[in-house]
C-alpha positions as CSV (number, residue, x, y, z in Angstrom):
1,M,14.5,5.1,-1.8
2,E,17.5,4.5,0.5
3,K,17.7,8.3,1.3
4,L,14.0,8.3,2.3
5,I,14.4,5.3,4.5
6,A,17.4,6.9,6.2
7,L,15.4,10.1,6.7
8,I,12.5,8.2,8.3
9,K,14.9,6.3,10.6
10,E,16.7,9.5,11.7
11,F,13.3,11.2,12.3
12,S,12.3,8.3,14.6
13,R,15.7,8.0,16.3
14,V,16.0,11.6,17.4
15,R,12.5,11.4,18.9
16,D,13.3,8.1,20.6
17,W,10.3,6.5,18.8
18,E,11.9,3.3,17.7
19,Q,10.6,1.8,21.0
20,Y,7.1,2.1,19.6
21,H,7.8,0.8,16.1
22,A,7.5,-2.9,16.7
23,P,6.2,-4.7,13.5
24,K,2.7,-5.1,15.0
25,N,2.5,-1.4,15.8
26,L,3.7,-0.5,12.3
27,A,1.2,-2.8,10.7
28,L,-1.6,-1.3,12.8
29,A,-0.5,2.2,12.0
30,L,-0.4,1.4,8.3
31,S,-3.9,0.1,8.5
32,V,-5.2,3.2,10.2
33,E,-3.5,5.5,7.7
34,A,-4.9,3.4,4.8
35,S,-8.4,3.8,6.4
36,E,-7.9,7.6,6.4
37,I,-7.5,7.4,2.7
38,V,-10.7,5.5,2.4
39,E,-12.4,8.1,4.6
40,I,-11.6,10.8,2.0
41,F,-13.7,8.9,-0.5
42,Q,-16.5,7.8,1.8
43,W,-20.0,8.9,0.7
44,K,-18.7,10.4,-2.6
45,K,-20.3,9.6,-5.9
46,E,-18.1,7.9,-8.5
47,D,-17.9,11.1,-10.6
48,Q,-17.6,13.5,-7.7
49,P,-14.2,15.3,-7.8
50,L,-12.1,15.9,-4.7
51,S,-11.7,19.4,-3.5
52,S,-8.2,20.9,-3.3
53,D,-8.2,20.4,0.5
54,E,-9.2,16.7,0.0
55,I,-6.5,16.2,-2.6
56,E,-4.0,17.7,-0.1
57,G,-5.3,15.3,2.6
58,L,-5.0,12.4,0.2
59,R,-1.4,13.4,-0.5
60,Q,-0.6,13.5,3.2
61,E,-2.3,10.2,3.9
62,I,-0.5,8.5,1.0
63,G,2.8,9.8,2.5
64,D,1.9,8.4,5.9
65,V,1.1,5.0,4.3
66,L,4.4,5.0,2.5
67,V,6.4,5.9,5.6
68,Y,4.8,3.1,7.7
69,L,5.2,0.6,4.8
70,L,8.8,1.5,4.4
71,E,9.4,1.2,8.1
72,L,7.7,-2.2,8.2
73,A,9.6,-3.5,5.2
74,D,12.9,-2.3,6.6
75,K,12.3,-4.2,9.9
76,F,12.3,-7.4,7.8
77,G,14.9,-6.4,5.2
78,I,12.3,-6.4,2.4
79,D,13.1,-4.3,-0.7
80,I,9.6,-3.0,-1.5
81,I,10.4,-2.2,-5.1
82,Q,11.6,-5.8,-5.7
83,A,8.7,-7.1,-3.7
84,A,6.3,-5.2,-6.0
85,K,8.0,-6.4,-9.1
86,D,7.9,-10.0,-7.9
87,K,4.2,-9.6,-7.0
88,M,3.4,-8.2,-10.4
89,A,5.2,-11.2,-12.0
90,L,3.0,-13.6,-9.9
91,N,-0.1,-11.6,-10.8
92,E,0.8,-12.0,-14.5
93,L,0.6,-15.8,-14.0
94,K,-2.5,-15.7,-11.8
95,Y,-4.4,-13.3,-14.1
96,P,-3.6,-14.2,-17.8
97,A,-4.8,-11.2,-19.9
98,D,-6.5,-13.4,-22.4
99,Q,-8.7,-14.9,-19.7
100,V,-9.4,-12.0,-17.4
101,K,-9.5,-8.9,-19.7
102,G,-12.5,-6.8,-18.6
103,K,-13.4,-9.2,-15.7
104,A,-13.2,-8.6,-12.0
105,D,-13.3,-12.2,-10.9
106,K,-10.8,-13.6,-8.3
107,Y,-8.0,-15.5,-9.9
108,T,-9.2,-18.8,-8.4
109,A,-12.2,-18.6,-10.8
110,Y,-9.7,-19.2,-13.6
111,Q,-7.9,-22.2,-12.1
112,N,-8.5,-25.7,-13.5
113,G,-10.2,-24.2,-16.5
114,S,-13.5,-23.5,-14.7
115,K,-13.9,-20.2,-16.7
116,S,-12.8,-19.2,-20.1
């Protein structure tokens, strides 16, 4: 991961693009790239497979999302792997398997014993 972050930083540095990579701009770019992933699936039926060109487009957009996410995390000194692990631990508490298995309700539906 560190090598990838260094590669991304060097790519931006040699192009003098750091000036454009304020946190707000990175967050906006991340949102745009995530929307481009959504666009690939727009109007497809659930069982409709992606074409090889669409899969390649998906691969590239996922790469873009990761690049912007890593840049944003780096701006704030956030280790994204640890952040994901911490979030999964929190989700484990918010969504106890014995209460939510097979259900898509928001975790607040299970607080204070309102659902079982």
